[in-house]
Structure formats: structure tokens, C-alpha cells
N, C-alpha and C positions, 0 to 999 in steps of 0.2 A: 674778724670784723663782720658785724651783722647789718643788713640793710634795714633802714628805718622806714616804716610805712609813712606815706604822705601825711596822714592825719596826725601823726605824732611828731612831725618835724617842726622846727622853729620857723618863724616867718622868713628868716634869711638863711641861705645855704652856707652858713659860716660856723666855724668853731673857734674856740680860744685855746691855744696851747697852754696847758697848765704848768708844765715843767719843761720849758724850752731848754734845749741843749746847745751850747756853742758849737760852731762848725768843727773846731779841732777836738772837741770832746765827744763827738758822735762815734758810734761803734764802727770800727774799721770793717770794710767789706771785701778787702782784697783776697782773703782766704776763700770766701764763698764764690767770688767771681772767677771760677775755675777756667783757665784758658781752654781746657779740654771740653768743658760743657759748651762754651761759646762756639768753639770750632766745630763741635758735633752738630749743634743746632744750625750753624751756617752751612755745613756740608749737606744736611738733609734738605734745607731750604733750597739750595742750588739744584738739587735733584728733582724738585717738584716741577710739574709742567706749567708753562705760561701760555702755550699755544702761539708763541712768537709775537705776543702783543706788548707794545711799549707805550708808556705814557708820554705824550708830547706837549701837554699843557692843560690849562683849565678851560672848561667849556665856556665860561664867561668871558674868556679872552678872545674868543673867535668872533670877529666883527663881520659886517656885511660887505665892507669895501676893500679889505685886504686879507691876505692869507696869514695863517699862523705857521711859522717856519721853525724847524729844528734840524740839527744834524744828529742822526742816530747811528752810532758805530761807524761814523765816517760817511754815511749816506745822507744826502740832503733830501729833506722831506717837507712838503707843504700840505696844509689842510685849509680848505675854505668852504664857505657855505654856497652850495650849488642852488639850482632852481628849487623853489619851495623851502629853502632854508636847510635842506639836508646837507650834513657835512660830507665832503668828498676830499680825496687827497691822492697824492702820488709823489713821484720823484721831483725834487726841487730844481732840476736842471732842464732847461728848455731843450727839446729834441732837435731844434733847428740848428742853432749855433752855440748852445750852451749857456744862454743868459741865466742869471740867478732869479728864479721865479719868486723868491722871497721878496723881491723888490717890485713885483708887478701888481697892479691893482685888480680888484674884482669888479666886474661890471655885468649886471643882469645875470648873476649866477655863474659867469665864466671868468676864469683867470686869464687875463690878457697880457701876453708877454710884452714888456715895455721896450724891447729891442726892435721887433718887427711885426708885432700885432697878432701873433699866433694865439687864437682863443681856445683854451682848454675847457671842456665842459664836464670833465670827470669821467669820460669814456675813452677807450683806446683811440689814439689819433697821432699820426705822423711819427710813429715809433715810441710815443709816450703811452704808458699803461698805468691805470689807477691802482692804488693800494687799498686793501680793506681798512675802513675807518669805523670806530665805534665811539659814540657819545653817550656816556652813562648819566648825563645830567650834571655831573660835577667835573669830570675829567674827560679829556680826549685821548683816544688810543689809536695807534696805527699798527697794523700787522706786517712784519717784515720777516717773511719765511727764510730768505737767504741769510739773514743775520742770526735769527734764533736757531735755525736748524732742527726744530722740533716738529712733531706732528701738529699741523695747524688746528686751531679751535675756531669755531664760528664767532666767539665773543671772548673777551678777557675773563679770567677767573676773578670774580669780585667777592669781597668780604660782605657779610651781612651788615647793612647800614640802617640807621633810623630812617623812618619815612621822611623823604626830602621835604615835603610840604610842611612838616612839623619841626624841621631842623634849621639851625643857624649854620651856614656853611662858609668856609673861607679857605683859600688855597694860597700857599706860600711856595715860591720857587727860589732855588739858589744853585750854585755850581761849585764843585770842588775838584782839586787835582788829586784824584784817587780812582780806584776801580769800584764797580758796583758792590763787590763783596765787602769793601771797607765800610760803605754806608750801612749795609745790612748787618755787619758785625757790630757796629755801633749800637744799633737798635736792639740787638740781641744781648746786650750787656746792660740790663737795668740797674745793676749794682752801682754804677757810677753816678746816678742821678743826684743824690743829695750832696755828694762830694764835689762834683763838677759844676752843678747848677744850683748852688745854695740860694740864689735869688728867686728860684721858682719852686724848688722841692725841699721838703724837710720830713723828718721822721719816716724815712723810707726803709722798708723791710721786704726782701724777696721771700715770700712764704711758700713758693713752689717753683721748681725749675726742673727741666728734663735732665736726663743722664748724659753720659759722655758720648764720644764719637759714634759708637755702635748702638746707642739706645734707639728704640723704635717708637718713641712717643710722638705726640703731636707737637712737641716743642712749645708748650705753653709756659710762659714765665708769669707767675702771679705775684703782684706787688701791692702792698699796702703803703700808701704814700699820701702826704698832704700837700696840696697846691698852696703856695704862699701867696697871700693877698697883700697884707701890710702888717709889719710888726709881728705880733703873736696871733694875728687873725689868719686862719687857714681854712681850706676845704678838704677834708679827708675823704679818700675814696679807695676802693680796691680796683685795680686794673689788671688786665691780662694781655700779654704781648704774644702774638703768633706770627708765623711767616707762611702765608698761604701760597707763596710762589718764590721764585729765585731772586726777584727784584723788589719784593714788597714785604713790609712789616706793618702789622695792624695792632694798635693799642685800643682795647675796648674797656670802658668803665662798666664793671659788672655789679658793683655795690656802692652805695653812697649817692651824693648829689650828681645828677646827670647820668644816671645809669642808662646804658644803651648808647651813649655817645661814643664815637670812634675817631681816632686819628690814624690816617693811612699815610705811610711813607713809601714813596715809589722812587726807585733809582733807575735812571736811564743813561746808558753809556753814550757819550757824545763822539768820542774819537780823540786822537792825540792833539796836544797843543803844539805850538811852534818849537818846543824843546823835546817833543816826542813823549811827553808825559800824558797819561790817561786823564780824561776829564769826564766827570759824571754829574748829571743834573739830578737834583733832589726836588721832587714835587710832593708837598705835604698837604693833604686835604683834611680839614677839621670839620666834622659833622657833629655839632653839639645839640643835644636834646634834653628836655626836662618835662616832667609832668606837673611842674608848678604853674599856677595860673599866670604868674607874672612873666613867664618865659615867652608868652605870646607877644608881650610888649617888646621884649628883647628882639624877637624875630622881626617885628616891624621896623625896628631900629637897625636892622642888619647893615645898611649902607654906612652907618656911623661906626658900628662895632667891628666890621671886617678889618679895617686898617689896624685896629688895636690888636686883634687876634693875629694878624700877619706880623705885626711888630714883635709880639711876644714870641712867635715861632722863629722869627729872624734872629732874635737874641740867642735863643737856644741853639739854633743851627750855626751861629758863628762859633760857638764852642764845639759842637758836634762835628762840624767840618774840620776843625783843627784836630780832633781825635782821629777822624777817618784819614785825613791827609798825613798825619804822623804815622799811622798804621801802614799806609801805602809806602811811605818813604823808607820805613824800617824793613818792610818786606822786600822792596825793590833793591835794597842794598845788602840783603842777607843778614840783617841785624835784629829781625823781629824775634822776641823771646820765644822759646819753646822749640 
């Protein structure tokens, strides 16, 4: 697949499938989707450093009057905007008598415990100690050294993104009964796309993949695929999937419409549910970019478009969570193939 220069492209970023193939007649991909290749890429991803940083939510979800709260690996965490709008955070348990700080309001940059009025300003106080927080403009991160157990980094390991001022961004979150590795394994299996998500993807071919468990490559999966718009109308692209860290998989469009756009999938362990099963939060950030003149109009309409992007991501993740949860169920009961 060759990139088309802007001056030679049509007015619309669309193509017409000339020889559409029915779902059941498309080429099977199960032989190519080698369990060893997926397991090898997963193993190497899990060995990459994260600096103990965990995604806790979208930057846009952080309000001035209340904290953003999440339980990460069983630890309650809260993040709020301190004085000057700077994000601060720390444990979500009040050091006085254990009140849930997730339910407490923010007033003048301080998180005020709603049980007895202890005001936390993001500095050590009364046995409460802050945690490092990072706002990359799209996502919020918290560093939990006791959870990650790695050498800490000053900031999260971020993938290269399109310039935020020129991109349309949207963030979707969901939760599944599975481990982080089940989410990452799902994203490191691009072969399932056109079979499992026929409403979104057609004509998918994996044109490049890493080797098996001991391969030392960068684990790039290169995919030619068409995003389905309606009927035979599609948007063909070439995308590359990589895993820059143990809990992150990035899809980057490298050729075709929207080249440079990325979709980041981040998995955050939450802790066990009431049945003792692991729960994992998925935070997917879409950063779409285009050099087409009309894309500036789309960016200005971002408040209207973001719900549509989230809805599309939500439909895909209903399926992909089923994949990840099924994988965990089989692993946890000793029935996973291989």
C-alpha cells in the first residue's frame, strides 16, 4: 500500500470496495495468528519499563470541584486540581479516620474531607503523603512505586502523538473481569479484526509481524485494513501496532487517510471484585489528525464528534472485553490452549 500525496487524493477520504467479500468467504487468519507470536510479543511488552506510571483517567474529566478517583491494584487513589490548576494526588483514604476521599469536594484547590473537614493541599499532612501525578494533556497518570516495583521514572513513557492543537481527541473507558495481560494480548492479535469486528473492519491483512517468544524485534504488527463507513464505502489505511510498555498498546496510521493518527490503549489493574476475580480498566485515547483542509472544521466540531468516536470505541470494546474476559477465564481454570 502506497501513501497518496494530498494533491492527488479525492475530495473525500473514502474508497469504494470493488470486489466485496462476504464475511464467511474472507481468508481465514487462524494459521497466521500464531499463539506463540502473540505470547512472545506479550512477554516482551511485559518486560518493558513503565516507571510505575498508571493511567487513572482522561485529563478532561478532572473538574475543579471534585476529585477523580480510581482504585489501582487495590489502592484507592484520588487526583484533583490544586492551586493554580495543577493536578495533585495521593491516597484516597483520609488519614484521620479513613473516610473515602473520592466523595469529598475540592474547595480553593484543597480536597476537604467531608467527614471532619481535614483539608489536603497536595503536600504531606497528618500522615497523608502525595503521589507523583502527570497530566499529558489527554490522560492523567499516577506513579505507584510500591505497586509497580520498578525503577521509577520522572514521567510516563509516551508514544509519539500528533500535535494536540491539530488533533481531534476522544477518550473512552470501560472495565472488564480480566488481567492487564489479557487486554494487551487482545491488542497484539490484529488478525481477529475483520472476523470479530466486521461492522468496523474489512479487507484486513497482517503484512508484517514479529517472531516467536525469543525474537528480539520491536514487536511491530503492520496491518493493511479498511475502516467500514457504510455499505461498500471504506477508508483504507496501513496501521502499525506496537507495545511501548507493559500496559500500553499503540496503533498508529502510517499510510492512507489520517496518517499520523494514533489510538492508545492503556490497561490499569483495579483489584479483585467481590468474587475475587481481577478487574482491569481500559482507557483508550484516540488522537486523530489529517492534513486535509476540511479537518479543521471537524476539530471545531469536536464537542459533537467526541460522543460518536466514544460510541464507536465502545462497540469495539464490548467485543474485545469479551475476548479478554474469555482468555482470563480459560487461563484461570487451566483450559487456555497451548
